[in-house]
C-alpha positions as CSV (number, residue, x, y, z in Angstrom):
1,M,25.8,23.5,-51.5
2,Y,23.6,25.1,-54.6
3,D,26.4,27.5,-55.0
4,E,29.5,25.2,-54.9
5,I,27.4,22.8,-57.3
6,I,27.0,25.6,-59.6
7,N,30.8,26.8,-59.5
8,E,32.1,23.3,-60.2
9,I,29.5,23.1,-63.4
10,K,30.5,26.4,-64.7
11,S,34.3,25.6,-64.3
12,N,34.1,22.4,-66.6
13,L,32.6,24.7,-69.3
14,G,35.3,24.5,-72.3
15,T,34.4,26.6,-75.5
16,N,33.4,24.2,-78.1
17,K,29.0,25.3,-77.1
18,D,28.7,21.3,-78.7
19,L,30.2,19.8,-76.1
20,N,29.3,21.8,-73.4
21,R,25.4,21.1,-74.3
22,K,25.8,17.8,-73.8
23,Y,27.9,18.2,-71.2
24,L,25.2,20.4,-69.3
25,S,22.3,18.4,-70.6
26,D,24.2,15.2,-68.5
27,E,24.3,17.6,-65.8
28,M,20.8,18.2,-65.7
29,E,19.9,14.5,-65.8
30,K,22.3,13.4,-62.5
31,Y,20.7,16.1,-60.6
32,T,17.5,15.1,-61.2
33,D,16.9,13.7,-57.4
34,H,19.0,16.3,-56.2
35,P,17.6,18.5,-52.8
36,Y,17.8,21.6,-54.6
37,S,16.9,20.2,-58.3
38,K,14.8,22.9,-58.8
39,E,17.4,25.6,-58.7
40,I,20.2,23.5,-60.2
41,I,18.3,22.6,-63.3
42,R,17.3,25.9,-64.1
43,E,20.5,27.7,-63.8
44,I,21.8,24.7,-66.2
45,S,18.9,25.8,-68.3
46,R,20.6,29.3,-68.5
47,M,23.5,27.9,-69.3
48,L,23.0,25.8,-71.7
49,W,20.8,29.2,-73.3
50,D,24.4,30.7,-73.8
51,C,25.4,27.8,-75.8
52,L,22.8,28.4,-78.4
53,T,23.9,29.9,-81.7
54,D,22.6,33.5,-82.5
55,S,19.6,32.1,-84.6
56,E,18.8,29.5,-82.4
57,K,18.0,32.2,-80.2
58,E,16.3,33.8,-82.6
59,E,14.2,31.0,-83.4
60,F,13.7,29.7,-79.9
61,L,11.9,33.2,-79.0
62,E,9.5,33.3,-82.2
63,I,8.1,29.7,-81.4
64,S,7.5,31.4,-78.1
65,N,6.0,34.6,-79.3
66,I,3.8,31.9,-81.5
67,E,2.6,29.4,-78.8
68,N,2.2,31.5,-75.9
69,P,-0.8,30.2,-73.7
70,I,-0.8,33.1,-71.4
71,M,-1.2,36.0,-73.9
72,D,-3.8,33.6,-76.2
73,I,-6.2,33.3,-73.2
74,L,-6.1,36.6,-72.1
75,N,-6.7,37.8,-75.6
76,E,-9.4,35.7,-75.7
77,I,-11.1,36.7,-72.8
78,T,-10.5,40.4,-73.1
79,P,-13.6,41.2,-75.4
80,D,-15.8,39.3,-72.4
81,I,-14.3,41.8,-70.0
82,E,-14.9,45.0,-71.9
83,T,-18.9,43.9,-72.1
84,G,-18.8,42.5,-69.1
85,E,-19.8,39.1,-69.5
86,Y,-17.7,38.1,-66.2
87,K,-19.0,35.0,-65.9
88,L,-18.3,33.9,-69.4
89,A,-14.5,35.4,-68.8
90,L,-14.6,33.2,-65.7
91,N,-15.6,29.8,-67.4
92,K,-12.5,30.3,-69.8
93,L,-10.3,31.2,-67.6
94,D,-11.4,28.2,-65.3
95,N,-10.5,25.5,-68.3
96,F,-7.5,27.0,-68.2
97,M,-6.3,26.9,-65.5
98,E,-6.7,23.5,-64.6
99,S,-4.6,22.7,-67.2
100,F,-2.1,25.8,-66.4
101,Y,1.3,24.6,-65.2
102,P,2.8,27.3,-62.6
103,M,5.6,29.1,-64.7
104,F,8.4,31.5,-63.0
105,E,8.1,30.7,-59.3
106,D,10.1,31.6,-56.8
107,D,12.7,28.5,-55.7
108,K,15.5,28.5,-52.6
109,V,17.8,30.7,-54.4
110,S,15.8,33.2,-56.8
111,E,12.6,35.3,-56.7
112,Y,10.9,36.4,-59.6
113,H,9.3,39.5,-60.3
114,Y,8.0,42.0,-63.3
115,F,7.8,45.7,-62.6
116,T,6.1,47.5,-64.9
117,N,8.7,49.9,-65.1
118,I,12.0,51.0,-63.7
119,L,10.1,53.5,-60.6
120,E,8.0,50.5,-59.2
121,E,11.4,48.5,-59.3
122,I,12.9,51.4,-57.0
123,I,10.2,51.4,-55.0
124,F,10.4,47.9,-54.2
125,R,13.9,47.9,-53.4
126,E,13.5,50.7,-51.2
127,Y,10.1,49.4,-49.4
128,V,10.1,45.7,-49.9
129,G,13.6,44.2,-50.8
130,A,14.4,41.0,-52.0
131,K,15.8,38.0,-49.9
132,K,17.3,36.1,-52.9
133,E,18.5,36.9,-55.9
134,V,16.1,38.4,-58.5
135,R,15.1,36.8,-61.6
136,Y,12.5,38.8,-64.1
137,I,9.6,37.2,-65.9
138,P,9.7,37.9,-69.7
139,D,7.2,41.2,-71.5
140,N,5.9,38.1,-73.0
141,Q,5.0,36.4,-70.3
142,P,1.9,37.8,-68.7
143,L,1.9,35.7,-66.1
144,L,1.1,39.0,-63.4
145,D,-1.7,40.0,-65.5
146,L,-3.3,36.3,-65.7
147,Y,-3.1,36.3,-61.7
148,Y,-4.5,39.8,-61.1
149,I,-7.8,39.1,-64.2
150,Y,-8.1,35.9,-62.5
151,G,-8.0,37.5,-58.9
152,F,-11.1,39.9,-59.9
153,L,-13.2,37.5,-62.2
154,L,-13.3,35.2,-58.9
155,L,-13.7,38.8,-56.9
156,E,-16.8,39.9,-58.9
157,D,-18.0,35.9,-58.6
158,Q,-17.9,36.1,-54.9
159,Q,-15.5,33.5,-54.7
160,Y,-13.1,35.2,-51.8
161,E,-10.5,32.5,-50.9
162,K,-9.7,31.6,-53.9
163,S,-9.7,35.4,-55.5
164,E,-7.6,36.2,-52.3
165,L,-5.2,33.1,-53.2
166,Y,-4.7,34.5,-56.8
167,L,-4.3,38.4,-56.1
168,K,-1.5,37.6,-53.5
169,K,0.2,35.5,-56.0
170,A,0.1,38.6,-58.4
171,I,1.5,40.9,-55.4
172,K,4.3,38.8,-54.7
173,I,4.9,39.3,-58.3
174,N,4.5,43.1,-58.1
175,P,4.6,43.9,-54.5
176,V,4.8,47.2,-54.8
177,S,1.1,47.7,-57.5
178,S,-0.9,50.1,-56.1
179,R,-3.6,48.4,-58.8
180,I,-3.3,44.9,-57.7
181,I,-3.4,45.6,-54.0
182,L,-6.7,47.6,-53.7
183,E,-8.2,44.8,-56.0
184,L,-7.1,42.6,-53.0
185,T,-8.6,45.3,-50.3
186,E,-12.0,44.8,-51.9
187,I,-11.8,41.2,-50.0
188,Y,-10.8,42.7,-47.3
189,K,-13.6,44.9,-47.5
190,V,-16.7,42.4,-47.5
191,H,-15.1,39.3,-46.2
192,T,-13.2,39.9,-43.0
193,Y,-13.9,39.9,-39.2
194,T,-12.3,43.1,-38.5
195,L,-11.5,46.0,-41.3
196,N,-7.5,46.4,-39.8
197,K,-6.1,44.1,-42.7
198,Y,-8.3,46.3,-45.0
199,Y,-6.3,49.2,-44.0
200,M,-3.1,48.1,-43.3
201,F,-3.2,47.3,-47.4
202,V,-4.6,50.6,-48.4
203,S,-1.9,52.5,-46.2
204,D,0.4,50.4,-48.5
205,A,-1.1,51.1,-51.9
206,L,-1.2,54.7,-50.7
207,K,2.5,54.2,-49.9
208,Y,3.4,52.9,-53.3
209,A,1.0,54.8,-55.5
210,Y,1.9,57.2,-58.9
211,L,-0.7,57.5,-60.3
212,P,-3.4,59.7,-59.2
213,Q,-6.6,57.4,-60.0
214,D,-5.0,55.3,-57.0
215,I,-4.0,57.7,-54.9
216,A,-7.8,58.7,-55.5
217,R,-8.8,55.7,-55.0
218,C,-6.4,55.0,-51.7
219,Y,-8.0,58.2,-49.8
220,R,-11.5,56.6,-51.1
221,G,-10.7,53.4,-49.5
222,L,-9.4,54.8,-45.8
223,G,-12.7,57.1,-45.7
224,Y,-14.6,54.2,-46.4
225,Y,-12.6,52.9,-43.2
226,Y,-13.6,55.7,-41.1
227,V,-17.2,55.3,-42.2
228,E,-17.2,52.1,-40.9
229,E,-15.6,53.3,-37.5
230,D,-18.1,56.4,-37.3
231,Q,-15.7,58.5,-37.5
232,L,-17.5,60.7,-39.8
233,E,-15.0,64.0,-40.0
234,I,-12.0,62.1,-41.0
235,A,-14.2,60.2,-43.3
236,L,-15.7,63.5,-44.6
237,A,-11.8,65.4,-45.2
238,L,-10.5,61.9,-47.0
239,F,-13.5,62.2,-49.7
240,I,-13.0,65.6,-50.3
241,Y,-9.3,65.1,-50.8
242,S,-9.1,62.4,-53.0
243,M,-10.9,64.8,-55.3
244,E,-8.4,66.2,-55.7
245,Y,-6.5,63.7,-58.1
246,E,-9.6,62.0,-59.1
247,L,-13.0,63.8,-59.8
248,S,-15.0,60.7,-58.7
249,P,-18.9,60.3,-58.6
250,M,-18.0,57.6,-55.8
251,A,-16.7,60.4,-53.7
252,Y,-19.6,62.7,-54.2
253,S,-21.8,60.2,-53.3
254,E,-20.0,58.7,-50.2
255,M,-20.0,63.0,-49.0
256,N,-23.3,63.0,-49.3
257,Y,-24.0,60.2,-47.6
258,I,-21.9,61.3,-44.6
259,K,-24.0,64.3,-44.9
260,T,-27.2,63.1,-44.2
261,K,-26.2,61.4,-41.3
262,N,-24.5,64.7,-39.9
263,R,-25.5,67.9,-41.6
264,E,-23.5,70.3,-39.4
265,L,-20.6,68.8,-40.8
266,E,-19.0,71.2,-43.3
267,L,-15.3,71.3,-44.3
268,D,-13.4,73.0,-46.6
269,L,-10.2,71.8,-48.7
270,E,-8.1,73.2,-46.1
271,K,-9.9,71.9,-43.4
272,S,-9.6,68.3,-44.5
273,I,-5.9,68.9,-45.2
274,E,-5.5,70.0,-41.4
275,I,-7.2,67.2,-40.7
276,I,-5.7,64.5,-42.7
277,K,-2.3,65.7,-41.2
278,N,-3.2,65.3,-38.1
279,K,-4.3,61.6,-38.4
280,N,-0.7,61.1,-39.5
281,I,-2.0,60.0,-43.0
282,Q,0.1,60.3,-45.9
283,L,-0.9,63.6,-47.7
284,G,-0.1,63.4,-51.3
285,P,2.5,61.2,-52.9
286,N,4.7,59.7,-51.4
287,P,7.8,62.0,-51.0
288,F,10.4,59.4,-52.1
289,I,8.4,59.2,-55.4
290,L,8.7,62.3,-56.1
291,E,12.4,62.5,-55.4
292,T,12.6,59.4,-57.4
293,L,10.6,60.6,-60.7
294,Y,12.4,64.0,-60.6
295,N,16.2,62.1,-60.6
296,L,15.0,59.6,-63.5
297,S,13.5,62.4,-65.2
298,R,16.2,64.6,-65.2
299,E,19.1,61.7,-65.6
300,Y,17.2,60.7,-68.6
301,E,16.7,64.3,-69.6
302,E,20.8,64.8,-69.6
303,N,22.1,61.7,-71.1
304,R,19.2,62.7,-74.1
305,I,16.9,59.8,-73.7
306,Y,13.9,61.8,-74.6
307,N,11.0,59.5,-74.5
308,P,11.7,58.1,-70.9
309,A,12.5,61.4,-69.6
310,I,9.0,63.0,-71.0
311,Y,7.2,59.6,-69.6
312,Y,8.9,60.1,-65.8
313,Y,8.0,63.8,-66.6
314,E,4.3,63.5,-67.4
315,I,3.6,60.9,-64.3
316,L,5.3,63.7,-62.7
317,Y,3.3,66.2,-63.8
318,N,0.4,64.7,-63.0
319,L,1.2,64.4,-59.9
320,T,2.3,67.7,-58.8
321,N,0.8,70.4,-61.9
322,D,4.2,72.1,-61.2
323,E,4.2,74.3,-64.6
324,K,8.0,74.0,-64.6
325,I,7.6,70.8,-65.2
326,A,5.5,71.1,-68.6
327,E,7.6,73.0,-69.5
328,K,9.7,70.8,-69.7
329,I,8.1,68.0,-71.7
330,K,7.4,71.2,-73.7
331,N,11.1,71.6,-74.5
332,I,12.0,68.3,-74.8
333,A,9.7,67.5,-77.2
334,S,10.3,69.9,-79.8
335,E,14.1,68.5,-79.3
336,I,12.3,65.5,-80.6
337,N,10.7,67.2,-83.0
338,Y,13.5,69.4,-84.1
């Protein structure tokens, strides 16, 4: 039904953009009460955009950048968050969200996403996949950050149900963001009957993680789970291995705590790796991510698109400490500065 309507509308468009605009405006009114009204009107809006002149599009984008309530509120609360004034930031966001009209929400034919980079989109398509046509949220509408920060502040205020709601909104936009998934796990750590859901989400975050600090946090999260399960050997192994990706005072503290529970428990890195492997827990970065990073880096390098090549090589180097990768980065940087 939806496709037939859209195809009919498109077939009636001509070369006169002014007439097309009038026709599309009439069609928008015509389908106001249709069961697919939301989807049809969105697609007509995209057709109307194509009818604008370049100067009209430029003027619209300039106005959009000036009138950007999401960006404005995030800029307003950033200093409060940086100084630890979480309650003040939350009050401001509460007021904002009361009058905020939802944007870029999924409909019957489209789903809306935002990815930080191509790598995240490839991970999404490999492990999650789109059920509808994918539409991308513009960079100048940081809806993902809005939901994530609001969820974080609500969590700090112990409003667990509401925090879960908004963090899940953020995850819906970017289902492979380890940062957001790990924030959600903090709710399941303290506000759940069992830790099963906590373990599941931390494992997902580890599968998608491509930054060393995120990988380390995943291993600390799994370590916490096994401490609570009173499986201290695997817990200690996970905290020890997490230090390969980030030297964390929290990990040191947990390791010392475990040793007070069992003073005879001693592990080195090699033994820790063996224990993690035997538990069938992912060891290090997901191999698919490493392969994808290598392919992206090489493709950009071969096409002499050097800045993205360096960006992905640097992520790869931070995960592997491979000196050959470091040498590639150095050589490409020399090409840029030549």
